[in-house]
MISETOR-779534 format. One record per residue: x, y, z of N, C-alpha, C, O in turn. Coordinates in steps of 0.05 Angstrom, whole numbers, padded with zeros to 5 digits, always signed. Layout:
BEGIN
XYZXYZXYZXYZ ...
***
This chain:
BEGIN
-00069-00044-00995-00045-00053-00982-00024-00062-01002-00031-00078-01020 +00000-00052-01000+00021-00060-01018+00044-00072-01002+00054-00059-00983 +00053-00095-01010+00075-00107-00996+00099-00109-01015+00099-00124-01034 +00119-00093-01010+00143-00093-01027+00158-00120-01023+00163-00129-01001 +00164-00133-01046+00177-00159-01045+00202-00159-01027+00205-00176-01010 +00220-00141-01033+00245-00140-01017+00240-00136-00988+00253-00148-00971 +00221-00118-00981+00216-00112-00953+00207-00136-00937+00218-00143-00916 +00186-00150-00947+00175-00172-00931+00194-00196-00931+00194-00211-00911 +00208-00200-00952+00227-00223-00953+00249-00219-00933+00257-00238-00919 +00259-00195-00931+00280-00190-00911+00269-00192-00883+00283-00200-00864 +00244-00184-00879+00231-00184-00853+00228-00212-00842+00234-00217-00819 +00219-00231-00859+00214-00258-00849+00238-00275-00848+00238-00297-00836 +00260-00267-00861+00283-00284-00864+00294-00294-00837+00303-00317-00834 +00294-00276-00817+00306-00284-00791+00290-00304-00776+00300-00315-00756 +00265-00309-00784+00249-00329-00770+00249-00356-00784+00238-00376-00774 +00261-00357-00808+00261-00381-00824+00285-00399-00817+00299-00410-00835 +00290-00402-00792+00312-00419-00783+00302-00441-00765+00290-00436-00744 +00307-00465-00774+00298-00489-00759+00315-00492-00733+00339-00485-00733 +00303-00502-00712+00316-00506-00687+00313-00535-00679+00291-00544-00672 +00335-00550-00680+00334-00579-00675+00323-00585-00647+00307-00603-00643 +00332-00569-00628+00323-00574-00600+00293-00570-00598+00280-00587-00585 +00282-00549-00609+00254-00545-00607+00238-00565-00623+00216-00574-00615 +00249-00573-00646+00235-00594-00662+00234-00620-00647+00213-00633-00646 +00256-00629-00635+00257-00654-00621+00238-00652-00596+00224-00671-00590 +00239-00630-00582+00221-00626-00560+00192-00628-00568+00176-00640-00554 +00185-00616-00591+00158-00618-00600+00150-00646-00608+00127-00654-00603 +00168-00661-00619+00162-00689-00625+00157-00705-00600+00138-00721-00599 +00173-00700-00580+00170-00715-00554+00143-00708-00541+00129-00726-00532 +00137-00682-00539+00112-00674-00525+00087-00678-00542+00065-00671-00533 +00091-00687-00567+00068-00693-00584+00064-00723-00587+00043-00734-00581 +00085-00737-00597+00082-00765-00603+00081-00782-00578+00068-00803-00577 +00095-00774-00557+00094-00788-00531+00066-00788-00520+00055-00810-00515 +00053-00765-00516+00026-00764-00506+00006-00778-00525-00014-00789-00516 +00012-00777-00551-00006-00790-00570-00007-00820-00565-00028-00832-00565 +00017-00832-00562+00018-00861-00556+00004-00867-00530-00011-00887-00528 +00009-00851-00509-00004-00856-00483-00035-00853-00486-00049-00869-00475 -00044-00833-00501-00073-00830-00505-00086-00853-00519-00107-00862-00512 -00072-00863-00540-00083-00886-00554-00084-00911-00536-00102-00927-00538 -00063-00914-00520-00063-00936-00501-00085-00934-00481-00098-00954-00475 -00090-00910-00471-00112-00907-00452-00139-00912-00464-00157-00924-00452 -00142-00904-00490-00167-00911-00504-00171-00941-00506-00193-00951-00501 -00150-00955-00512-00152-00984-00514-00159-00996-00487-00177-01013-00485 -00146-00988-00466-00151-00998-00439-00180-00991-00430-00192-01007-00416 -00189-00968-00438-00216-00959-00428-00238-00976-00440-00260-00976-00428 -00234-00990-00461-00255-01006-00473-00264-01028-00454-00287-01038-00457 -00247-01036-00436-00255-01056-00416-00275-01045-00396-00289-01060-00382 -00276-01018-00394-00295-01005-00375-00320-00996-00389-00342-01004-00382 -00317-00979-00409-00340-00968-00424-00330-00956-00450-00310-00941-00450 -00344-00962-00471-00335-00950-00497-00342-00920-00497-00330-00905-00513 -00361-00912-00481-00366-00883-00479-00342-00868-00468-00336-00846-00476 -00328-00881-00449-00303-00870-00439-00282-00869-00461-00267-00850-00463 -00281-00890-00477-00263-00891-00500-00268-00867-00518-00249-00854-00528 -00293-00862-00524-00300-00840-00542-00293-00813-00530-00285-00795-00544 -00296-00811-00504-00288-00786-00490-00258-00781-00492-00249-00759-00497 -00243-00803-00489-00214-00801-00491-00205-00795-00520-00182-00787-00525 -00223-00801-00539-00216-00795-00567-00212-00765-00572-00198-00758-00591 -00224-00749-00556-00222-00720-00560-00194-00710-00556-00183-00697-00574 -00181-00715-00532-00154-00705-00530-00135-00720-00549-00115-00709-00558 -00141-00746-00555-00124-00761-00573-00125-00748-00601-00104-00746-00614 -00148-00739-00609-00151-00724-00635-00134-00699-00634-00122-00692-00655 -00133-00686-00611-00117-00662-00609-00087-00668-00615-00074-00652-00628 -00077-00690-00604-00050-00698-00609-00045-00706-00638-00023-00702-00649 -00066-00717-00651-00063-00724-00679-00062-00699-00696-00047-00698-00716 -00078-00678-00689-00076-00653-00703-00048-00641-00701-00037-00632-00720 -00037-00642-00677-00010-00632-00672+00011-00649-00687+00031-00638-00697 +00006-00675-00690+00023-00692-00706+00022-00684-00735+00043-00683-00749 -00002-00677-00744-00005-00668-00772+00011-00642-00777+00023-00639-00798 +00011-00625-00757+00026-00599-00760+00055-00605-00763+00069-00591-00778 +00066-00625-00749+00094-00632-00752+00099-00641-00781+00118-00633-00793 +00081-00659-00791+00083-00668-00819+00082-00644-00838+00097-00643-00857 +00064-00626-00832+00060-00602-00848+00085-00586-00850+00093-00577-00872 +00099-00581-00827+00124-00566-00827+00146-00581-00842+00162-00569-00855 +00146-00608-00839+00166-00624-00853+00162-00620-00883+00181-00619-00898 +00137-00619-00892+00131-00616-00920+00141-00589-00931+00147-00587-00955 +00142-00569-00914+00153-00543-00922+00183-00542-00918+00195-00522-00925 +00195-00563-00908+00224-00563-00903+00232-00545-00881+00255-00535-00880 +00214-00539-00862+00220-00520-00841+00224-00532-00813+00234-00518-00795 +00216-00557-00809+00216-00568-00782+00245-00573-00773+00252-00566-00751 +00260-00587-00790+00289-00592-00784+00306-00577-00805+00296-00571-00826 +00331-00572-00798+00349-00560-00818+00355-00580-00841+00359-00571-00864 +00354-00606-00835+00361-00626-00855+00335-00635-00870+00316-00643-00857 +00336-00634-00897+00313-00643-00912+00310-00674-00909+00287-00683-00911 +00331-00688-00905+00329-00717-00901+00313-00723-00876+00296-00741-00877 +00318-00709-00855+00303-00713-00830+00274-00704-00834+00256-00717-00824 +00271-00682-00848+00243-00673-00853+00227-00694-00868+00204-00699-00861 +00239-00706-00888+00225-00726-00904+00219-00751-00888+00198-00763-00890 +00238-00760-00871+00234-00784-00855+00211-00779-00835+00193-00795-00833 +00213-00757-00820+00193-00752-00800+00166-00746-00813+00145-00753-00803 +00167-00733-00836+00143-00727-00851+00128-00753-00859+00104-00755-00857 +00144-00773-00868+00131-00798-00876+00119-00813-00852+00097-00823-00854 +00134-00813-00829+00124-00827-00805+00099-00813-00795+00079-00827-00788 +00100-00787-00793+00076-00773-00783+00053-00774-00803+00030-00772-00795 +00060-00777-00829+00039-00781-00849+00025-00808-00845+00001-00809-00848 +00040-00828-00837+00027-00854-00831+00008-00851-00808-00015-00862-00809 +00016-00836-00787-00001-00833-00763-00027-00818-00770-00047-00821-00756 -00025-00800-00790-00049-00784-00797-00062-00792-00823-00079-00778-00834 -00054-00816-00833-00065-00827-00858-00062-00808-00881-00080-00805-00898 -00039-00795-00883-00033-00776-00904-00009-00784-00921+00012-00788-00910 -00013-00787-00948+00010-00793-00965+00028-00769-00966+00022-00749-00981 +00050-00769-00952+00067-00746-00948+00076-00732-00973+00072-00708-00976 +00089-00747-00991+00100-00734-01015+00078-00721-01033+00082-00699-01043 +00056-00736-01037+00035-00725-01053+00022-00701-01040+00017-00680-01053 +00018-00703-01014+00006-00680-01000+00025-00656-01001+00016-00633-01005 +00051-00660-00998+00070-00638-00999+00069-00624-01026+00070-00599-01028 +00066-00639-01048+00065-00628-01075+00040-00611-01078+00041-00588-01087 +00017-00622-01070-00008-00607-01073-00009-00582-01055-00019-00561-01063 +00002-00585-01031+00002-00562-01013+00020-00540-01022+00014-00516-01018 +00041-00546-01036+00059-00526-01047+00044-00510-01068+00047-00485-01070 +00028-00524-01084+00012-00510-01105-00009-00492-01091-00014-00470-01100 -00021-00502-01070-00040-00486-01055-00028-00459-01046-00040-00438-01049 -00004-00461-01035+00010-00436-01025+00016-00417-01048+00015-00393-01045 +00022-00429-01071+00030-00412-01094+00006-00401-01109+00009-00384-01127 -00018-00410-01102-00042-00400-01118-00066-00393-01100-00087-00386-01111 -00063-00393-01074-00086-00386-01057-00096-00358-01063-00081-00339-01065 -00122-00356-01067-00135-00331-01073-00135-00323-01102-00145-00302-01109 -00124-00340-01119-00123-00335-01148-00147-00348-01161-00149-00373-01162 -00165-00332-01171-00190-00342-01183-00185-00359-01208-00201-00376-01215 -00163-00355-01221-00157-00370-01245-00140-00396-01240-00134-00411-01259 -00133-00400-01215-00117-00424-01209-00128-00439-01185-00113-00448-01167 -00155-00441-01184-00168-00455-01162-00165-00485-01166-00161-00495-01188 -00169-00500-01144-00171-00529-01146-00148-00545-01134-00147-00569-01137 -00129-00532-01121-00107-00547-01108-00107-00542-01078-00098-00521-01069 -00117-00561-01064-00118-00559-01035-00137-00538-01025-00135-00529-01002 -00156-00530-01042-00176-00510-01034-00203-00522-01027-00209-00545-01035 -00219-00507-01012-00247-00513-01010-00259-00501-01036-00256-00477-01041 -00272-00517-01053-00282-00506-01078-00300-00482-01073-00319-00484-01058 -00294-00460-01087-00309-00435-01083-00315-00424-01110-00298-00418-01127 -00341-00420-01115-00351-00408-01140-00357-00379-01136-00363-00370-01114 -00355-00364-01158-00365-00336-01157-00395-00337-01160-00406-00357-01168 -00408-00315-01153-00437-00313-01157-00444-00317-01186-00464-00331-01192 -00429-00305-01204-00435-00308-01232-00432-00337-01242-00449-00347-01257 -00412-00351-01232-00408-00379-01240-00431-00396-01229-00440-00415-01242 -00439-00390-01205-00461-00406-01193-00487-00401-01209-00502-00421-01214 -00493-00377-01216-00518-00371-01231-00517-00383-01259-00538-00388-01270 -00493-00387-01269-00491-00399-01296-00496-00429-01296-00499-00441-01317 -00496-00441-01273-00500-00470-01271-00530-00477-01275-00547-00461-01270 -00535-00502-01283-00562-00512-01284-00571-00520-01257-00557-00517-01237 -00596-00530-01256-00608-00538-01230-00591-00559-01216-00586-00557-01192 -00582-00579-01231-00567-00601-01219-00539-00591-01210-00530-00599-01189 -00527-00573-01225-00501-00563-01217-00503-00546-01192-00485-00548-01174 -00524-00530-01190-00528-00514-01165-00533-00532-01141-00522-00527-01119 -00548-00553-01145-00554-00572-01123-00529-00585-01114-00524-00588-01090 -00512-00594-01132-00487-00607-01125-00469-00589-01109-00457-00597-01089 -00467-00564-01118-00451-00545-01104-00462-00538-01076-00447-00536-01057 -00488-00536-01074-00501-00531-01048-00496-00554-01029-00490-00549-01006 -00498-00578-01039-00492-00602-01022-00463-00602-01013-00457-00607-00990 -00445-00597-01032-00417-00597-01026-00410-00576-01004-00394-00582-00986 -00422-00553-01006-00416-00531-00987-00433-00533-00961-00429-00516-00943 -00450-00552-00959-00466-00554-00934-00448-00563-00911-00433-00582-00915 -00450-00550-00888-00433-00557-00865-00434-00587-00858-00414-00598-00850 -00458-00599-00860-00460-00627-00852-00444-00645-00872-00433-00666-00864 -00442-00637-00897-00427-00652-00916-00397-00647-00912-00381-00666-00911 -00389-00622-00909-00361-00616-00906-00349-00627-00880-00328-00639-00881 -00364-00624-00858-00354-00633-00833-00362-00662-00826-00351-00674-00808 -00381-00673-00842-00389-00701-00837-00375-00720-00856-00363-00740-00847 -00376-00714-00882-00364-00732-00902-00335-00723-00908-00318-00740-00915 -00329-00698-00904-00302-00688-00909-00280-00703-00894-00261-00711-00907 -00283-00707-00868-00262-00722-00853-00260-00751-00864-00237-00761-00865 -00282-00763-00871-00281-00791-00882-00265-00791-00908-00250-00809-00913 -00269-00770-00924-00255-00769-00950-00225-00766-00945-00209-00779-00958 -00217-00749-00925-00189-00746-00919-00176-00772-00910-00153-00778-00917 -00191-00788-00895-00180-00813-00884-00179-00835-00905-00161-00851-00905 -00200-00835-00923-00202-00857-00942-00194-00848-00970-00179-00862-00984 -00204-00825-00979-00200-00816-01006-00171-00812-01014-00163-00817-01037 -00155-00803-00995-00127-00800-01000-00112-00826-01004-00088-00826-01012 -00125-00848-00998-00113-00874-01001-00115-00885-01029-00104-00906-01035 -00129-00870-01047-00135-00880-01074-00113-00871-01093-00110-00847-01098 -00097-00890-01104-00076-00883-01123-00089-00871-01149-00110-00879-01157 -00075-00852-01160-00084-00840-01185-00104-00818-01181-00114-00806-01201 -00111-00811-01156-00131-00790-01151-00120-00763-01159-00135-00746-01169 -00094-00759-01155-00082-00733-01161-00072-00732-01189-00055-00748-01197 -00082-00713-01205-00074-00711-01233-00057-00686-01239-00051-00681-01262 -00049-00671-01219-00035-00647-01224-00007-00652-01235+00005-00672-01229 +00002-00632-01251+00028-00635-01263+00051-00636-01243+00051-00620-01224 +00069-00654-01247+00092-00656-01229+00087-00672-01204+00104-00674-01186 +00063-00683-01201+00056-00699-01177+00073-00724-01175+00080-00735-01196 +00079-00732-01151+00095-00757-01148+00078-00781-01155+00087-00804-01149 +00055-00777-01168+00038-00798-01178+00029-00818-01156+00020-00809-01135 +00032-00843-01161+00021-00863-01143+00041-00872-01121+00032-00884-01101 +00066-00866-01125+00086-00878-01107+00082-00870-01078+00084-00887-01060 +00076-00844-01073+00072-00835-01046+00048-00848-01033+00048-00856-01009 +00026-00851-01049+00002-00863-01038+00007-00893-01032-00001-00902-01010 +00020-00907-01050+00025-00936-01046+00044-00939-01022+00040-00958-01006 +00064-00922-01019+00083-00925-00997+00069-00920-00970+00074-00934-00950 +00050-00901-00970+00035-00895-00945+00016-00918-00940+00013-00927-00917 +00002-00928-00960-00016-00950-00957-00002-00975-00946-00012-00989-00928 +00022-00980-00957+00037-01003-00947+00045-00999-00918+00043-01018-00902 +00054-00975-00911+00062-00970-00884+00039-00973-00864+00042-00985-00843 +00016-00963-00872-00008-00965-00856-00016-00994-00852-00023-01003-00830 -00015-01009-00874-00022-01038-00873-00003-01053-00854-00012-01070-00838 +00022-01047-00855+00042-01060-00837+00036-01054-00808+00036-01071-00791 +00031-01028-00802+00026-01020-00775+00000-01032-00764+00000-01042-00742 -00021-01031-00780-00047-01042-00771-00045-01072-00767-00055-01083-00748 -00031-01086-00786-00028-01115-00783-00012-01122-00758-00020-01141-00744 +00009-01107-00752+00025-01113-00728+00008-01109-00703+00009-01125-00685 -00006-01086-00702-00023-01081-00679-00046-01101-00676-00052-01109-00654 -00057-01109-00699-00080-01128-00698-00071-01155-00688-00086-01169-00674 -00046-01162-00693-00036-01188-00683-00032-01187-00652-00032-01208-00640 -00030-01163-00641-00026-01160-00612-00053-01156-00598-00058-01169-00578 -00070-01138-00608-00094-01131-00593-00119-01137-00609-00141-01134-00598 -00117-01145-00634-00140-01152-00650-00148-01129-00668-00146-01105-00660 -00157-01135-00692-00164-01115-00712-00187-01097-00702-00186-01073-00706 -00207-01109-00689-00230-01093-00680-00221-01072-00660-00230-01049-00661 -00203-01079-00641-00193-01060-00622-00178-01037-00635-00181-01014-00628 -00162-01044-00656-00147-01024-00670-00166-01004-00683-00162-00979-00680 -00186-01014-00696-00205-00996-00710-00222-00980-00691-00227-00956-00695 -00231-00992-00669-00248-00978-00650-00233-00957-00635-00245-00938-00625 -00207-00960-00633-00191-00939-00620-00183-00917-00639-00187-00893-00633 -00173-00925-00662-00162-00904-00680-00183-00888-00696-00181-00864-00699 -00203-00902-00705-00222-00889-00723-00236-00865-00711-00237-00844-00724 -00247-00866-00686-00260-00842-00675-00240-00819-00671-00247-00796-00676 -00216-00825-00662-00196-00804-00657-00187-00792-00684-00185-00768-00687 -00183-00810-00704-00175-00800-00730-00196-00784-00744-00190-00764-00757 -00221-00792-00740-00243-00778-00753-00246-00750-00740-00250-00730-00755 -00244-00748-00714-00246-00722-00701-00223-00704-00709-00226-00680-00713 -00199-00715-00711-00176-00699-00719-00179-00689-00748-00173-00666-00754 -00189-00707-00766-00193-00698-00794-00214-00677-00795-00212-00658-00811 -00236-00680-00779-00257-00660-00778-00246-00633-00769-00253-00612-00780 -00229-00633-00748-00217-00608-00739-00200-00596-00760-00199-00571-00763 -00186-00613-00776-00169-00602-00797-00185-00589-00819-00178-00568-00829 -00208-00601-00826-00226-00589-00847-00236-00562-00837-00236-00543-00851 -00244-00562-00812-00256-00537-00800-00235-00515-00799-00241-00492-00807 -00211-00522-00790-00190-00501-00788-00184-00490-00815-00181-00466-00819 -00180-00508-00835-00173-00499-00862-00195-00482-00873-00190-00461-00886 -00220-00489-00868-00243-00473-00879-00243-00445-00868-00242-00426-00883 -00243-00442-00841-00246-00415-00830-00222-00398-00834-00223-00374-00829 -00199-00409-00842-00176-00393-00846-00173-00382-00874-00155-00366-00880 -00191-00390-00892-00191-00380-00919-00219-00371-00928-00222-00359-00949 -00240-00377-00912-00267-00370-00920-00279-00351-00899-00291-00360-00880 -00276-00326-00904-00287-00306-00885-00297-00282-00902-00291-00281-00926 -00312-00264-00890-00326-00243-00905-00309-00229-00926-00315-00231-00950 -00289-00216-00918-00272-00200-00936-00246-00215-00942-00224-00204-00937 -00249-00239-00952-00225-00255-00959-00213-00242-00984-00222-00222-00994 -00192-00255-00994-00178-00245-01018-00181-00264-01041-00173-00287-01040 -00193-00254-01062-00195-00269-01088-00191-00249-01110-00204-00228-01111 -00173-00255-01128-00168-00238-01152-00162-00255-01176-00152-00278-01173 -00168-00245-01199-00159-00259-01223-00128-00257-01226-00116-00238-01215 -00116-00275-01240-00087-00278-01240-00073-00252-01248-00052-00246-01237 -00084-00237-01266-00072-00212-01275-00069-00191-01253-00051-00174-01254 -00086-00193-01233-00085-00174-01210-00076-00187-01184-00072-00173-01164 -00072-00213-01185-00066-00228-01161-00038-00221-01151-00019-00219-01167 -00035-00219-01124-00009-00212-01112-00004-00232-01089-00020-00235-01071 +00018-00246-01091+00024-00268-01072+00023-00258-01043+00010-00270-01026 +00037-00236-01037+00039-00227-01010+00013-00217-00999+00006-00223-00976 -00003-00203-01015-00029-00193-01006-00048-00217-01002-00063-00217-00983 -00046-00237-01020-00063-00260-01017-00057-00275-00991-00074-00285-00978 -00031-00276-00984-00023-00289-00960-00032-00275-00934-00044-00288-00917 -00028-00249-00933-00034-00235-00908-00063-00228-00906-00075-00230-00884 -00076-00220-00928-00104-00212-00927-00123-00235-00934-00147-00232-00928 -00113-00256-00946-00131-00278-00953-00129-00302-00934-00142-00322-00938 -00113-00299-00913-00111-00319-00892-00117-00306-00865-00106-00285-00858 -00135-00317-00850-00143-00305-00825-00123-00310-00803-00109-00330-00803 -00123-00292-00783-00109-00296-00758-00130-00307-00739-00146-00292-00727 -00131-00333-00736-00151-00346-00719-00140-00346-00690-00122-00362-00683 -00151-00329-00673-00143-00327-00645-00157-00348-00629-00180-00346-00623 -00142-00368-00621-00152-00391-00606-00144-00389-00577-00124-00376-00570 -00159-00401-00559-00150-00404-00531-00123-00418-00531-00117-00434-00549 -00106-00412-00511-00078-00422-00511-00076-00452-00514-00059-00462-00528 -00094-00467-00501-00092-00496-00502-00098-00506-00531-00085-00525-00540 -00117-00493-00544-00123-00501-00572-00101-00491-00591-00095-00505-00611 -00089-00469-00585-00067-00459-00601-00043-00479-00599-00029-00484-00619 -00040-00491-00576-00018-00510-00572-00024-00536-00588-00007-00546-00603 -00049-00546-00586-00056-00571-00600-00055-00567-00630-00049-00586-00645 -00061-00543-00639-00061-00538-00668-00035-00527-00679-00033-00518-00702 -00014-00528-00662+00012-00520-00671+00014-00492-00683+00028-00488-00703 +00000-00473-00671+00001-00445-00680-00009-00441-00708-00003-00420-00720 -00024-00460-00719-00033-00456-00746-00054-00434-00749-00059-00425-00771 -00064-00424-00726-00082-00401-00727-00068-00376-00737-00081-00358-00747 -00042-00376-00735-00026-00353-00746-00022-00359-00776+00001-00358-00786 -00044-00363-00790-00043-00373-00817-00032-00351-00836-00020-00358-00857 -00037-00326-00830-00028-00304-00847+00003-00303-00847+00015-00298-00868 +00016-00309-00825+00045-00310-00824+00055-00334-00840+00074-00332-00855 +00042-00356-00835+00050-00381-00848+00048-00379-00879+00065-00388-00893 +00026-00367-00889+00022-00365-00918+00042-00346-00931+00050-00350-00954 +00050-00326-00916+00069-00307-00928+00097-00321-00929+00112-00318-00948 +00104-00335-00908+00130-00347-00906+00128-00376-00895+00132-00381-00872 +00121-00395-00913+00117-00422-00904+00142-00436-00893+00140-00458-00882 +00166-00424-00897+00190-00436-00887+00195-00428-00857+00214-00437-00845 +00177-00413-00846+00178-00408-00817+00166-00431-00802+00143-00438-00807 +00181-00445-00785+00170-00468-00770+00148-00459-00751+00148-00436-00742 +00130-00476-00744+00107-00469-00728+00116-00457-00701+00101-00440-00690 +00139-00465-00691+00147-00455-00664+00159-00427-00665+00166-00416-00644 +00161-00415-00689+00170-00387-00691+00148-00368-00701+00152-00344-00702 +00124-00379-00707+00103-00363-00719+00093-00341-00700+00090-00318-00709 +00090-00347-00675+00079-00327-00656+00099-00304-00653+00090-00281-00653 +00124-00310-00651+00144-00288-00649+00145-00271-00674+00147-00246-00672 +00142-00283-00697+00142-00268-00722+00118-00249-00723+00121-00226-00731 +00095-00259-00714+00071-00242-00714+00074-00219-00694+00068-00196-00700 +00083-00225-00670+00085-00205-00649+00105-00183-00654+00101-00160-00645 +00126-00189-00669+00147-00170-00672+00145-00153-00697+00163-00136-00702 +00124-00157-00714+00123-00143-00739+00095-00131-00744+00075-00145-00745 +00095-00105-00749+00069-00091-00753+00055-00101-00779+00031-00099-00781 +00070-00111-00798+00059-00121-00823+00036-00140-00818+00016-00140-00831 +00040-00158-00798+00021-00180-00793-00004-00170-00778-00023-00185-00775 -00003-00146-00767-00026-00136-00752-00049-00129-00771-00071-00124-00762 -00043-00127-00797-00064-00120-00816-00082-00144-00824-00103-00140-00836 -00074-00168-00816-00089-00192-00824-00117-00192-00810-00120-00182-00788 -00137-00203-00824-00164-00206-00812-00163-00224-00787-00152-00246-00788 -00174-00214-00766-00174-00229-00740-00201-00242-00736-00222-00229-00739 -00201-00268-00730-00225-00283-00725-00222-00298-00699-00201-00311-00694 -00242-00297-00682-00242-00313-00657-00257-00339-00661-00272-00342-00681 -00254-00357-00643-00267-00383-00645-00297-00380-00646-00311-00394-00662 -00308-00363-00630-00337-00359-00629-00348-00347-00655-00372-00351-00662 -00331-00333-00670-00340-00321-00695-00339-00340-00719-00350-00334-00740 -00326-00363-00715-00322-00381-00738-00347-00395-00747-00350-00402-00770 -00366-00399-00729-00389-00415-00735-00406-00402-00757-00417-00417-00775 -00409-00376-00757-00425-00363-00778-00411-00364-00805-00424-00360-00826 -00385-00368-00805-00370-00369-00831-00378-00393-00848-00374-00393-00872 -00389-00413-00835-00397-00437-00850-00419-00431-00870-00423-00447-00888 -00433-00409-00867-00455-00402-00885-00445-00386-00909-00460-00382-00928 -00420-00378-00909-00409-00363-00932-00401-00382-00953-00385-00401-00948 -00411-00379-00977-00408-00399-00998-00400-00390-01025-00390-00406-01041 -00404-00364-01032-00399-00354-01059-00382-00328-01058-00385-00312-01039 -00365-00325-01077-00349-00300-01079-00363-00280-01096-00368-00285-01120 -00370-00257-01085-00382-00235-01099-00360-00217-01110-00348-00201-01095 -00355-00219-01136-00332-00204-01148-00337-00174-01147-00318-00158-01145 -00362-00166-01149-00368-00138-01150-00362-00124-01124-00351-00102-01123 -00370-00137-01101-00366-00124-01075-00342-00136-01060-00337-00128-01037 -00327-00154-01072-00303-00165-01061-00308-00177-01033-00295-00170-01013 -00327-00195-01032-00333-00208-01006-00347-00235-01011-00359-00240-01032 -00345-00252-00991-00359-00278-00992-00388-00273-00983-00393-00258-00964 -00407-00286-00995-00435-00283-00988-00448-00310-00985-00437-00331-00991 -00473-00309-00975-00489-00333-00971-00506-00339-00995-00511-00321-01012 -00516-00363-00997-00535-00370-01018-00559-00351-01017-00569-00343-01038 -00569-00345-00993-00593-00329-00990-00589-00300-00999-00608-00285-01002 -00563-00292-01002-00557-00264-01010-00559-00261-01041-00560-00239-01051 -00560-00283-01056-00559-00282-01085-00582-00267-01097-00577-00250-01115 -00607-00271-01089-00629-00256-01101-00626-00226-01099-00631-00212-01119 -00617-00216-01076-00613-00187-01073-00590-00177-01091-00591-00155-01101 -00569-00193-01094-00547-00186-01111-00556-00184-01141-00546-00168-01156 -00574-00202-01149-00584-00202-01176-00599-00176-01182-00600-00167-01205 -00612-00165-01162-00629-00141-01166-00612-00115-01164-00621-00094-01173 -00588-00117-01153-00572-00093-01149-00558-00085-01174-00544-00065-01175 
***
């Protein structure tokens, strides 16, 4: 597959236009229900905490959608004004425990290097090649196996997103906004939690937000994983790496039921987003439907995603992701 630079850039240009009306509408139908859901969770504790945990599920959905708003603000696509994007990005970052400026920097690097074997490590799920894995010692292989185990990724991964991003100095990449974004977010979170704790008590704040936040973070980890980790994903060394091919062929089209597509802000159309991150989420579906280019992207349904969790290593020879149990046969081939 060859994507001519001029051709695809001209093709996506007409969708890279922010719409204030749609952006404001999305904020209303996301943040409004989020506040109502959190309030219902708080009220439900007087009846049964099991009911509170049940209500955490739709609340987590609204948090995921809130993150997508922050995500679009980070790309400068949600509003026409960068000032509004940054303001809304910071506020929605507070709600999702995400340091907006630092995340925006790392995510931009991810878009610029996704699928590049020589530039791994920015916003990626760590992925080793078969050769790299075999070159590790026993302890190195064990660590990688533990890291890639679904229980670790989906169990500890959400906790890391909620807590680990709060640690200043964690990000060492060049050009990073350093500690300022993390400290600003930590301060904002502290102010919000303190204010709420003075009204309803710290325990109530934690018992309401933590389960919803954890589920939302888990959904985020899962979505990110299955949209870049599938059988015939795209990985190339930098000398052969192509941005457009990596975007369309290295990002899956995750076809979700309509209700889940709504809660996830069309992020399942990841191939469109990776090719043109300046397209706001509310234009992604139209861009996909109107252009044959995007029909070439790998399609994955929700039921197919569960087996993808077993794919762990990139086989450079056969250009596909494989399981740990496939390694012995690959060594003999």
